[in-house]
C-alpha positions as CSV (number, residue, x, y, z in Angstrom):
1,X,0.0,0.0,0.0
2,X,1.5,3.3,-1.0
3,X,0.4,6.9,-0.3
4,X,-2.5,7.9,-2.5
5,X,-3.0,10.8,-4.7
6,X,-5.3,12.5,-2.2
7,X,-2.2,13.7,-0.2
8,X,-1.3,17.3,-1.1
9,X,2.4,16.6,-1.0
10,X,1.9,13.7,-3.4
11,X,0.1,16.0,-5.8
12,X,3.0,18.4,-5.5
13,X,5.4,15.6,-6.5
14,X,3.4,14.7,-9.5
15,X,3.0,18.4,-10.6
16,X,6.8,18.9,-10.2
17,X,7.5,15.8,-12.2
18,X,5.7,17.4,-15.2
19,X,7.4,20.8,-14.7
20,X,9.7,21.6,-17.6
21,X,11.0,25.0,-16.6
22,X,14.0,25.4,-14.3
23,X,12.6,25.2,-10.8
24,X,14.0,25.5,-7.2
25,X,15.9,22.6,-5.8
26,X,13.0,21.4,-3.6
27,X,10.8,21.1,-6.7
28,X,13.4,19.2,-8.7
29,X,14.1,16.9,-5.8
30,X,10.4,16.2,-5.5
31,X,10.6,15.2,-9.2
32,X,13.1,12.5,-8.2
33,X,10.8,11.3,-5.5
34,X,7.9,11.2,-7.9
35,X,9.9,9.2,-10.3
36,X,10.5,6.6,-7.6
37,X,6.8,6.4,-6.8
38,X,6.1,5.6,-10.5
39,X,8.4,2.6,-10.5
40,X,7.8,-1.0,-9.3
41,X,10.6,-2.8,-7.4
42,X,11.2,-6.4,-6.4
43,X,12.5,-6.4,-2.8
44,X,13.0,-10.2,-3.0
45,X,16.2,-9.7,-4.9
46,X,17.7,-7.2,-2.4
47,X,18.3,-6.7,1.2
48,X,16.3,-3.7,2.6
49,X,19.2,-1.3,2.5
50,X,20.2,-2.4,-1.1
51,X,16.6,-1.7,-2.2
52,X,16.9,1.9,-0.8
53,X,20.2,2.2,-2.7
54,X,18.8,0.9,-5.9
55,X,15.7,3.2,-5.7
56,X,17.9,6.2,-5.2
57,X,20.0,5.2,-8.2
58,X,16.9,4.9,-10.4
59,X,15.7,8.3,-9.2
60,X,19.0,9.8,-10.2
61,X,18.8,8.3,-13.6
62,X,15.2,9.4,-14.2
63,X,15.5,13.1,-13.1
64,X,16.2,15.9,-15.5
65,X,20.0,16.8,-15.8
66,X,19.6,20.1,-14.0
67,X,17.9,18.3,-11.1
68,X,20.7,15.7,-11.0
69,X,23.2,18.4,-10.9
70,X,21.5,20.2,-8.0
71,X,21.3,16.9,-6.0
72,X,24.9,16.2,-6.7
73,X,25.9,19.7,-5.7
74,X,24.1,19.3,-2.3
75,X,25.6,15.8,-1.8
76,X,29.0,17.2,-2.6
77,X,28.9,19.2,0.7
78,X,28.5,15.9,2.7
79,X,31.6,14.9,4.6
80,X,30.7,11.2,4.6
81,X,28.9,10.4,1.3
82,X,29.8,11.1,-2.3
83,X,26.6,9.8,-3.9
84,X,22.9,10.3,-3.4
85,X,22.2,6.6,-3.2
86,X,24.8,6.0,-0.5
87,X,23.6,9.0,1.4
88,X,20.0,7.6,1.5
89,X,21.2,4.8,3.9
90,X,22.4,7.4,6.5
91,X,19.1,7.5,8.5
92,X,19.8,3.8,9.5
93,X,23.4,4.2,10.6
94,X,22.8,4.9,13.4
95,X,19.0,4.7,13.4
96,X,17.6,8.3,13.4
97,X,14.0,9.4,13.9
98,X,13.0,5.8,14.5
99,X,9.3,6.3,14.6
100,X,9.4,7.9,11.1
101,X,10.6,4.8,9.2
102,X,7.2,3.3,8.9
103,X,3.4,3.7,9.2
104,X,1.2,1.2,11.0
105,X,-2.4,0.9,10.0
106,X,-5.4,-0.8,11.7
107,X,-6.2,-4.3,10.2
108,X,-9.5,-3.0,8.9
109,X,-7.9,0.0,7.1
110,X,-8.6,0.5,3.4
111,X,-5.7,2.8,3.0
112,X,-4.5,6.3,4.1
113,X,-6.9,9.1,3.6
114,X,-5.2,11.9,5.4
115,X,-1.8,13.3,6.1
116,X,-2.0,12.4,9.7
117,X,-0.4,9.2,11.0
118,X,-3.0,6.7,12.2
119,X,-2.6,6.3,16.0
120,X,0.8,8.1,16.1
121,X,2.2,11.6,16.1
122,X,4.9,10.8,13.6
123,X,5.4,8.3,10.8
124,X,6.9,8.0,7.3
125,X,4.0,10.0,5.9
126,X,4.6,13.0,8.1
127,X,8.4,12.6,7.7
128,X,8.2,13.0,4.0
129,X,6.1,16.1,4.4
130,X,8.5,17.6,7.0
131,X,11.6,17.0,5.0
132,X,10.0,18.3,1.8
133,X,9.2,21.5,3.7
134,X,12.8,21.9,4.8
135,X,14.0,21.5,1.2
136,X,11.4,24.1,0.1
137,X,12.4,26.6,2.8
138,X,14.3,29.6,1.8
139,X,15.5,30.0,5.4
140,X,16.9,26.5,5.8
141,X,20.6,26.1,5.9
142,X,22.5,24.0,3.4
143,X,23.2,21.5,6.2
144,X,19.5,21.3,7.0
145,X,18.7,20.8,3.3
146,X,21.4,18.1,3.0
147,X,20.0,16.2,6.0
148,X,16.4,16.5,4.6
149,X,17.5,15.3,1.2
150,X,19.1,12.2,2.7
151,X,16.0,11.6,4.9
152,X,13.6,12.1,2.0
153,X,15.5,9.6,-0.2
154,X,15.4,7.1,2.6
155,X,11.7,7.6,3.4
156,X,10.7,7.0,-0.2
157,X,12.7,3.8,-0.1
158,X,11.1,2.8,3.2
159,X,7.5,3.2,2.0
160,X,8.3,0.7,-0.8
161,X,9.5,-1.9,1.7
162,X,7.2,-4.8,2.8
163,X,6.4,-4.4,6.5
164,X,7.2,-0.6,6.6
165,X,3.6,0.1,5.6
166,X,1.9,-2.5,7.7
167,X,-0.4,-3.3,10.6
168,X,-0.2,-1.7,14.0
169,X,-1.2,-4.9,15.9
170,X,1.9,-6.8,14.8
171,X,4.2,-3.7,14.6
172,X,5.2,-4.3,11.0
173,X,5.9,-8.0,11.6
174,X,8.1,-7.3,14.6
175,X,5.6,-9.1,16.9
176,X,5.2,-12.1,14.7
177,X,7.6,-14.9,15.7
178,X,8.9,-17.3,13.1
179,X,10.9,-20.4,13.1
180,X,13.0,-22.2,10.4
181,X,16.0,-20.7,8.6
182,X,15.5,-17.6,10.7
183,X,14.5,-17.9,14.3
184,X,13.4,-14.3,14.7
185,X,10.5,-12.1,14.1
186,X,8.9,-11.8,10.7
187,X,10.5,-8.4,9.9
188,X,14.0,-9.6,10.7
189,X,13.4,-12.9,8.9
190,X,12.3,-11.0,5.8
191,X,15.4,-8.8,5.9
192,X,17.7,-11.8,6.4
193,X,16.1,-13.8,3.6
194,X,16.2,-10.9,1.3
195,X,20.0,-10.6,1.9
196,X,20.4,-14.3,0.8
197,X,18.7,-13.8,-2.5
């Protein structure tokens, strides 16, 4: 389940994707995120982190050249990473803003129909909006925009992961115990099996 077109930020991504004139960095970055949302990915062939890396690589290929240049310019100010795709793994090492890597829904949910997180004050839905706003802000520093770019790339990767948009009663598979090749919870078993493919 992915965010639907009723979200105002999602509409902004789609509108930015169709924009042909030079636009501010925040709009062009939203173009990259929109490009990701239009793609289908097979997480069975990748470990969770590699899927985030791959999605960021695809976004960089699909964006307009001036967008790519702006993203690379911002990433070039990073002291640790030299590529957008590698930088998108940053929110997991170490884990930052832990409650924003997922959204949990009630079992009887038929999808997301608002920008608010169901049953929580923060989730991946509000994280995307928050970091998009930082990238859009004229008053945000380059360091703040760099962090938001890395978070935004990561969040879009997370919403494409099984068990990151999941059910609140099993905490995204973390409360479901499994046995076999992986004696762990379902979420950890999924990640471990993905890494063996």
